[in-house]
N, CA, C and O of each residue as an XYZ file, in Angstrom:
304
protein
N      -9.475     11.090     20.258
C     -10.505     11.347     18.922
C     -10.390     10.268     17.625
O      -9.475     10.084     16.822
N     -11.809      9.591     17.783
C     -12.292      8.784     16.951
C     -11.763      8.984     15.476
O     -11.648     10.103     14.977
N     -11.512      8.046     14.950
C     -11.372      8.026     13.132
C     -12.586      8.140     12.309
O     -13.262      7.138     12.073
N     -12.864      9.161     11.913
C     -14.198      8.892     10.814
C     -13.550      8.153      9.842
O     -12.713      8.818      9.231
N     -13.683      6.682      9.398
C     -13.122      5.895      8.258
C     -14.315      6.282      7.103
O     -13.575      6.428      6.131
N     -15.352      6.477      6.716
C     -16.085      7.144      6.023
C     -15.426      8.192      5.285
O     -15.098      8.122      4.101
N     -15.235      9.282      6.154
C     -14.532     10.579      5.780
C     -13.173     10.244      5.180
O     -12.706     10.801      4.187
N     -12.613      9.321      5.850
C     -11.150      9.097      5.571
C     -11.200      8.621      3.950
O     -10.609      9.226      3.056
N     -12.131      7.260      3.732
C     -11.746      6.803      2.327
C     -12.556      7.660      1.556
O     -11.956      7.549      0.487
N     -13.641      8.563      1.286
C     -14.183      9.254      0.607
C     -12.878     10.638      0.521
O     -13.026     11.297     -0.508
N     -12.117     10.952      1.098
C     -11.087     11.704      1.038
C     -10.305     11.241      0.169
O     -10.081     11.918     -0.834
N      -9.602      9.776      0.366
C      -8.880      9.170      0.071
C      -8.992      8.877     -1.708
O      -8.090      9.005     -2.536
N     -10.377      8.463     -1.921
C     -10.558      8.127     -3.202
C     -10.748      9.114     -4.022
O     -10.600      8.858     -5.217
N     -11.152     10.612     -3.595
C     -11.332     11.673     -4.446
C      -9.778     12.130     -4.424
O      -9.714     12.871     -5.405
N      -8.728     12.097     -3.945
C      -7.496     12.348     -3.980
C      -6.779     12.033     -4.855
O      -6.758     10.830     -5.119
N      -5.918     12.944     -5.647
C      -5.041     12.103     -6.850
C      -3.925     11.311     -6.183
O      -3.486     10.265     -6.661
N      -3.494     11.859     -5.064
C      -2.358     10.898     -4.469
C      -2.671     10.562     -2.803
O      -3.602     10.861     -2.056
N      -1.765     10.009     -2.676
C      -1.690      9.756     -0.886
C      -1.377     10.999     -0.321
O      -1.914     11.473      0.681
N      -0.371     11.584     -1.084
C      -0.013     12.714     -0.131
C      -1.243     14.021     -0.125
O      -1.494     14.814      0.782
N      -1.766     13.916     -1.262
C      -2.954     14.872     -1.103
C      -3.916     14.281     -0.384
O      -4.521     15.112      0.295
N      -4.284     13.243     -0.261
C      -5.255     12.872      1.123
C      -5.047     13.189      1.965
O      -5.772     13.896      2.664
N      -3.653     12.668      2.302
C      -2.994     12.818      3.856
C      -3.212     14.468      4.016
O      -3.965     14.877      4.900
N      -2.753     15.089      3.420
C      -2.668     17.010      3.281
C      -4.347     17.259      3.830
O      -4.601     17.677      4.960
N      -5.365     16.926      2.836
C      -6.569     17.149      3.113
C      -7.132     16.583      4.289
O      -8.213     16.988      4.717
N      -6.578     15.809      4.766
C      -7.369     14.919      6.123
C      -6.235     15.444      7.063
O      -6.259     14.900      8.167
N      -5.249     16.371      6.888
C      -4.353     16.908      8.130
C      -3.917     16.214      9.057
O      -3.931     16.478     10.259
N      -3.281     14.772      8.224
C      -2.750     13.559      8.701
C      -1.529     13.466      8.387
O      -1.280     14.332      7.548
N      -0.497     12.756      8.674
C       0.665     12.255      7.810
C       0.230     11.180      6.958
O      -0.818     10.541      7.056
N       1.213     11.042      6.053
C       0.840      9.554      5.171
C       1.283      8.704      5.658
O       0.906      7.740      4.991
N       2.113      8.235      6.741
C       1.683      7.129      7.594
C       0.644      6.938      8.616
O       0.409      5.825      9.086
N       0.095      7.869      8.924
C      -1.402      7.649      9.472
C      -2.381      7.165      8.613
O      -3.233      6.303      8.831
N      -2.085      8.048      7.254
C      -3.306      7.608      6.232
C      -3.143      6.104      5.521
O      -4.027      5.295      5.235
N      -1.758      6.022      5.344
C      -1.583      4.281      5.134
C      -1.666      3.491      6.141
O      -1.664      2.331      5.730
N      -1.767      3.574      7.698
C      -2.492      2.775      8.679
C      -3.792      2.750      8.786
O      -4.410      1.738      9.116
N      -4.449      4.123      8.455
C      -6.100      3.844      8.372
C      -6.585      2.780      7.056
O      -7.533      1.994      7.035
N      -5.612      3.062      6.041
C      -6.106      1.837      4.784
C      -5.786      0.518      4.911
O      -6.220     -0.493      4.359
N      -5.013      0.695      5.672
C      -4.368     -0.921      6.268
C      -5.266     -1.341      7.470
O      -5.165     -2.510      7.841
N      -5.994     -0.648      8.013
C      -7.111     -1.202      9.106
C      -8.205     -1.471      7.974
O      -8.704     -2.596      7.976
N      -8.583     -0.665      7.121
C      -9.741     -0.865      6.581
C      -9.554     -2.304      5.363
O     -10.454     -3.075      5.031
N      -8.433     -2.316      4.996
C      -7.892     -3.638      3.850
C      -8.135     -5.083      5.185
O      -8.444     -6.204      4.782
N      -7.974     -4.854      6.441
C      -7.636     -5.951      7.046
C      -9.258     -6.025      7.488
O      -9.540     -7.108      8.002
N     -10.243     -5.188      7.398
C     -11.116     -5.845      7.872
C     -12.348     -6.104      6.519
O     -13.563     -6.250      6.650
N     -11.747     -6.099      5.578
C     -12.243     -6.309      4.048
C     -12.548     -5.480      3.050
O     -13.105     -5.821      2.006
N     -12.192     -4.370      3.341
C     -12.678     -3.164      2.420
C     -11.755     -3.198      1.181
O     -10.542     -3.380      1.281
N     -12.478     -2.989     -0.141
C     -11.740     -3.351     -1.076
C     -11.000     -1.706     -1.271
O     -11.557     -0.881     -1.995
N     -10.054     -1.468     -0.734
C      -9.426     -0.169     -0.841
C      -8.479     -0.137     -2.028
O      -7.697     -1.087     -2.066
N      -8.368      0.937     -3.202
C      -7.643      0.517     -4.354
C      -6.469      1.483     -4.149
O      -6.590      2.683     -3.905
N      -5.173      0.724     -4.294
C      -4.034      1.543     -4.255
C      -3.838      2.922     -5.067
O      -4.445      3.285     -6.075
N      -2.852      3.572     -4.369
C      -3.065      4.809     -5.105
C      -1.573      4.923     -5.719
O      -0.773      4.310     -5.012
N      -1.145      5.372     -6.536
C       0.165      5.603     -7.174
C       1.010      4.116     -7.370
O       2.153      4.213     -7.816
N       0.633      3.130     -7.140
C       1.495      2.277     -7.181
C       0.878      0.854     -8.392
O      -0.267      0.403     -8.353
N       1.743      0.483     -9.165
C       1.303     -0.422     -9.866
C       1.281     -1.780     -9.356
O       2.292     -2.317     -8.904
N       0.218     -2.310     -9.415
C       0.107     -3.849     -8.564
C       0.968     -4.475     -9.279
O       1.231     -4.176    -10.444
N       1.641     -5.686     -8.441
C       2.580     -6.653     -8.662
C       1.236     -8.100     -9.569
O       0.106     -8.490     -9.276
N       2.107     -8.393    -10.555
C       1.413     -9.233    -11.405
C       2.034    -10.545    -11.197
O       3.263    -10.552    -11.127
N       1.501    -11.490    -11.103
C       1.720    -12.799    -11.148
C       3.353    -12.937    -11.687
O       4.230    -13.425    -10.973
N       3.563    -12.494    -12.878
C       4.812    -12.768    -13.528
C       5.824    -11.655    -12.690
O       6.985    -12.062    -12.649
N       5.631    -10.476    -12.089
C       6.244     -9.703    -11.268
C       6.881    -10.347    -10.293
O       8.082    -10.174    -10.084
N       6.090    -11.201     -9.561
C       6.236    -11.937     -8.194
C       7.157    -12.905     -8.524
O       8.126    -13.229     -7.837
N       6.744    -13.485     -9.883
C       7.963    -14.802    -10.220
C       9.172    -14.586    -10.783
O       9.902    -15.573    -10.876
N       9.686    -13.256    -11.295
C      10.679    -12.901    -11.528
C      11.418    -12.390    -10.302
O      12.599    -12.702    -10.155
N      10.766    -11.589     -9.375
C      11.445    -11.243     -8.113
C      11.821    -12.491     -7.186
O      12.875    -12.579     -6.556
N      10.729    -13.506     -7.200
C      11.258    -14.758     -6.386
C      12.465    -15.354     -7.192
O      13.396    -15.825     -6.539
N      12.523    -15.371     -8.656
C      14.064    -15.894     -9.367
C      15.210    -15.123     -8.783
O      16.156    -15.693     -8.239
N      15.099    -13.597     -8.922
C      16.299    -13.080     -8.202
C      16.578    -13.343     -7.004
O      17.717    -13.011     -6.678
N      15.839    -13.909     -6.075
C      16.056    -13.980     -4.746
C      16.627    -15.443     -4.662
O      17.560    -15.739     -3.917
N      16.039    -16.257     -5.424
C      16.575    -17.554     -5.354
C      18.064    -17.834     -5.741
O      18.865    -18.558     -5.150
N      18.284    -16.924     -7.128
C      19.559    -16.856     -7.754
C      20.596    -16.093     -6.705
O      21.727    -16.575     -6.645
N      20.335    -15.067     -5.965
C      21.028    -14.737     -4.946
C      21.470    -15.611     -3.749
O      22.594    -15.568     -3.249
N      20.217    -16.598     -3.254
C      20.586    -17.395     -2.527
C      21.469    -18.564     -2.790
O      22.201    -19.130     -1.979
N      21.291    -18.834     -4.028
C      22.386    -19.684     -4.699
C      23.744    -19.298     -4.503
O      24.601    -19.855     -3.818
N      23.837    -18.079     -5.327
C      25.412    -17.366     -5.196
C      25.759    -17.248     -3.729
O      26.976    -17.270     -3.544
N      24.917    -17.112     -2.467
C      25.533    -16.763     -1.656
C      25.960    -18.283     -0.879
O      26.974    -18.543     -0.232
N      24.875    -19.086     -1.186
C      25.511    -20.373     -0.584
C      26.822    -21.109     -1.559
O      27.736    -21.788     -1.092
N      26.700    -20.900     -2.437
C      27.989    -21.207     -3.291
C      29.575    -20.458     -2.675
O      30.693    -20.926     -2.894
N      29.351    -19.543     -2.092
C      30.630    -18.727     -1.999
C      31.075    -19.137     -0.520
O      32.108    -18.674     -0.037
């Protein structure tokens, strides 16, 4: 069965949560995430649902945690 990406996107955009969208489409959350991934890879600017985007500061802080951990492991 072919995927109707237009219907998928419209349902996704109208739904409050990812879970609601998946339920309305009668598919699993994983299947919906896969469809959104296909759209994003194709260049569609699909907004995130229920997730706060990482800012440059968040990424820098997370990388600092990783670097600190790596130094602690190598020093041990």
